[in-house]
C-alpha positions as CSV (number, residue, x, y, z in Angstrom):
1,M,0.0,0.0,0.0
2,P,1.6,3.4,-0.9
3,L,2.1,5.8,1.9
4,S,2.2,9.5,1.8
5,D,5.6,9.5,0.1
6,G,4.4,7.1,-2.6
7,R,6.7,4.2,-1.6
8,F,5.5,0.7,-1.0
9,R,6.6,-0.8,2.3
10,C,6.1,-3.9,4.3
11,P,2.7,-3.5,5.9
12,W,4.0,-3.7,9.5
13,A,6.0,-0.5,8.9
14,E,2.8,1.6,8.2
15,S,1.5,2.0,11.7
16,S,3.9,4.6,13.0
17,Q,6.7,6.9,12.0
18,L,9.0,5.1,14.4
19,Y,8.3,1.8,12.6
20,R,8.6,3.4,9.2
21,D,12.0,4.9,10.1
22,Y,13.2,1.6,11.6
23,H,12.0,-0.3,8.5
24,D,13.5,2.2,6.0
25,Q,16.9,2.7,7.8
26,E,17.7,-0.4,9.7
27,W,15.6,-3.6,9.5
28,G,17.0,-6.1,7.1
29,R,20.2,-4.2,6.4
30,P,23.4,-6.1,7.1
31,L,24.8,-5.3,10.5
32,H,28.3,-6.1,11.8
33,G,30.3,-5.6,14.9
34,D,30.2,-7.5,18.2
35,D,28.7,-4.8,20.3
36,A,26.1,-3.9,17.6
37,M,25.1,-7.6,17.3
38,F,25.0,-7.9,21.1
39,E,22.6,-4.9,21.3
40,R,20.3,-6.5,18.7
41,M,20.4,-9.8,20.5
42,C,19.5,-8.2,23.8
43,L,16.7,-6.1,22.3
44,E,15.2,-9.1,20.6
45,A,15.3,-11.0,23.9
46,F,13.7,-8.0,25.7
47,Q,11.0,-7.9,23.0
48,S,9.9,-11.5,23.7
49,G,6.2,-11.3,24.6
50,L,6.0,-7.6,23.8
51,A,5.3,-5.4,20.8
52,W,8.5,-4.3,19.0
53,I,7.3,-0.7,19.1
54,T,7.7,-0.9,22.9
55,I,11.4,-1.7,22.5
56,L,11.9,0.9,19.8
57,R,10.4,3.6,22.0
58,K,12.7,2.5,24.9
59,R,15.8,1.9,22.9
60,P,17.5,5.2,23.8
61,A,17.0,4.4,27.5
62,F,18.2,0.8,27.0
63,R,21.4,2.1,25.4
64,T,22.0,4.4,28.3
65,A,21.2,1.7,30.9
66,F,23.3,-0.9,29.3
67,S,26.4,1.3,28.7
68,G,25.8,1.4,24.9
69,F,25.7,-2.4,24.9
70,S,29.4,-2.6,25.2
71,I,30.0,-6.3,25.8
72,E,33.1,-5.6,28.0
73,R,31.2,-3.2,30.2
74,V,27.9,-5.1,30.5
75,A,29.9,-8.3,31.4
76,E,31.2,-6.5,34.5
77,F,27.7,-5.6,35.7
78,G,26.9,-6.9,39.2
79,D,24.1,-7.0,41.7
80,D,24.0,-3.2,42.1
81,D,23.6,-2.9,38.3
82,V,20.7,-5.4,38.4
83,A,19.0,-3.4,41.1
84,R,19.6,-0.2,39.1
85,L,18.1,-1.7,36.0
86,L,15.1,-3.1,37.8
87,A,14.4,0.4,39.0
88,D,14.8,2.1,35.6
89,T,11.4,2.9,34.3
90,G,12.9,3.7,30.9
91,I,13.5,0.1,30.1
92,V,11.6,-3.2,30.3
93,R,12.2,-4.2,33.9
94,N,12.2,-8.0,33.7
95,R,14.7,-9.6,36.1
96,A,15.1,-12.8,33.9
97,K,15.8,-10.7,30.8
98,I,18.1,-8.3,32.6
99,E,20.1,-11.1,34.1
100,A,20.2,-12.9,30.7
101,A,21.6,-9.8,29.1
102,I,24.4,-9.6,31.6
103,A,25.2,-13.3,31.5
104,N,25.1,-13.2,27.7
105,A,27.7,-10.3,27.8
106,E,29.9,-12.6,29.9
107,V,29.6,-15.4,27.4
108,A,30.2,-13.1,24.4
109,R,33.2,-11.6,26.0
110,D,34.7,-15.1,26.5
111,L,34.0,-16.5,23.0
112,D,36.9,-17.9,21.1
113,T,35.5,-16.0,18.0
114,G,33.6,-12.8,17.8
115,L,29.9,-12.7,18.4
116,D,29.4,-11.1,15.0
117,E,31.3,-13.9,13.3
118,L,29.6,-16.6,15.3
119,I,26.1,-15.3,14.5
120,W,26.8,-14.6,10.8
121,S,28.2,-18.1,10.4
122,F,24.5,-19.3,10.5
123,A,23.4,-17.0,7.7
124,P,21.3,-18.9,5.1
125,P,21.8,-18.7,1.4
126,A,19.9,-15.9,-0.3
127,R,16.3,-16.7,-1.3
128,P,13.6,-14.9,-3.1
129,R,11.7,-12.3,-1.1
130,P,8.3,-13.2,0.2
131,R,5.3,-11.8,-1.6
132,E,3.1,-11.4,1.5
133,L,3.5,-11.5,5.3
134,A,1.9,-14.9,5.5
135,E,5.0,-16.4,3.7
136,L,7.3,-15.2,6.5
137,P,8.4,-18.0,8.8
138,A,8.7,-17.7,12.6
139,T,11.8,-19.9,12.5
140,S,14.1,-21.5,10.0
141,P,16.5,-24.4,10.1
142,E,19.3,-21.9,10.4
143,S,17.6,-20.0,13.4
144,I,17.0,-23.3,15.1
145,A,20.7,-24.3,14.6
146,L,21.8,-20.8,15.8
147,A,19.7,-20.9,18.9
148,K,21.0,-24.4,19.7
149,E,24.6,-23.3,19.3
150,L,24.1,-20.2,21.4
151,K,22.5,-22.2,24.1
152,K,25.3,-24.8,24.0
153,R,27.8,-21.9,24.5
154,G,25.8,-20.6,27.5
155,F,23.7,-17.8,26.0
156,R,20.3,-17.4,27.6
157,F,16.9,-16.2,26.5
158,I,17.3,-16.7,22.8
159,G,15.3,-19.5,21.2
160,P,14.7,-20.2,17.5
161,T,12.0,-17.5,17.1
162,T,14.2,-14.8,18.7
163,A,17.1,-16.0,16.7
164,Y,15.1,-15.7,13.5
165,A,14.0,-12.2,14.4
166,L,17.7,-11.4,15.0
167,M,18.5,-12.7,11.6
168,Q,15.8,-10.5,10.0
169,A,16.8,-7.4,11.9
170,T,20.5,-7.8,11.1
171,G,20.1,-8.5,7.4
172,M,21.1,-12.2,7.5
173,V,17.8,-12.9,5.8
174,D,15.9,-10.4,3.5
175,D,12.3,-10.6,4.5
176,H,11.2,-7.3,3.0
177,L,8.3,-8.1,0.8
178,S,8.9,-8.4,-2.9
179,D,7.2,-5.1,-3.7
180,C,8.8,-3.2,-0.9
181,W,10.9,-0.2,-2.0
182,I,13.9,-1.3,0.1
183,R,16.5,-3.0,-2.0
């Protein structure tokens, strides 16, 4: 459906300017860097059970609260930081998700390879873009394998569905609809 600027977008991007900006500038574009990948992994985990718009609205506060998602810095968070985060109304205050983010930073810091390299090693081959939202899977063989590998290494709060959302967000898969203007 064309929006006011005449461009065709994936339908989920039409409900708010924040979604539109995220869709047009970030979602599905290849992302690299260990800290950048860690941020997206954390935000996808925090989104679990919530609307993505909630996370987008809170993302600036998340970035502040989690020291810019620096793996090295978050890996050093302790009990005082957990208490600080649980009191921070700017973020999603879920103890299990907060503790998982900190534990995941510890695991990411200690990887024998970078987090970016590990996650991208599960990128599937390119495939045709879907024609409609109903064609989008919730998981894929690659996201199932990625979630299994991350769990084996000690990562928490990232299952196959969250792993697939991470793959979409970071451009590992191109799930923009075939008539979407993004190329």
